[in-house]
C-alpha positions in Angstrom: 4.4 68.3 12.7 8.0 67.7 12.0 7.7 67.7 8.2 8.4 71.4 7.8 11.7 71.0 9.7 12.7 68.1 7.5 11.9 70.3 4.5 14.2 73.1 5.9 17.0 70.6 6.5 16.7 69.3 2.9 17.3 72.9 1.7 19.9 73.7 4.3 21.9 70.6 3.4 21.1 70.3 -0.3 23.8 68.3 -2.1 25.1 66.9 1.2 22.1 65.1 2.6 19.0 63.4 1.1 15.8 63.8 3.1 13.1 61.3 2.3 9.7 60.9 3.8 7.7 57.7 4.3 4.1 57.4 4.9 3.8 54.5 7.3 0.1 54.0 6.4 1.0 53.4 2.8 4.2 51.4 3.6 3.7 49.4 6.8 6.2 46.8 5.8 9.0 49.5 5.7 8.0 50.9 8.9 8.2 47.4 10.5 11.5 46.8 8.7 13.1 49.9 10.3 11.4 49.4 13.7 9.3 52.6 13.5 6.8 52.4 16.3 6.0 56.0 16.9 5.4 59.0 14.6 7.3 61.2 13.9 10.5 59.1 13.7 13.6 60.5 11.9 16.1 57.8 10.9 19.7 58.9 10.1 21.5 56.7 7.6 25.2 56.9 6.4 26.3 54.9 3.4 23.2 52.8 3.7 23.6 51.9 7.4 21.2 53.2 10.0 23.2 55.3 12.4 20.7 57.1 14.7 17.0 57.6 15.2 15.1 60.6 16.7 11.6 59.8 18.0 9.0 62.4 18.7 8.7 66.1 17.9 12.0 67.7 18.4 13.5 71.2 17.8 15.3 72.2 14.6 18.5 72.5 16.8 18.1 68.9 17.8 17.8 67.7 14.2 20.7 69.9 13.0 22.9 68.6 15.7 22.1 65.0 15.0 22.7 65.4 11.3 25.9 67.3 11.9 27.3 64.3 13.9 27.3 62.3 10.7 28.4 64.7 8.0 31.8 64.2 6.5 34.0 67.3 7.1 
């Protein structure tokens, strides 16, 4: 249910942000590695380091605000 918003963010921030999706059923080890216990979970990384996590269905405004916190100006 959050996938369309992630797709929108990928377009909105093209060239500045990479948006990747992980199917936790197909990659349970990665889900465990990153501590994903609920779906949907959005993880924010900067320079390979996990900075933030959003758990649950949230608004586009919430996703945008979170991404904006970590963008270089």
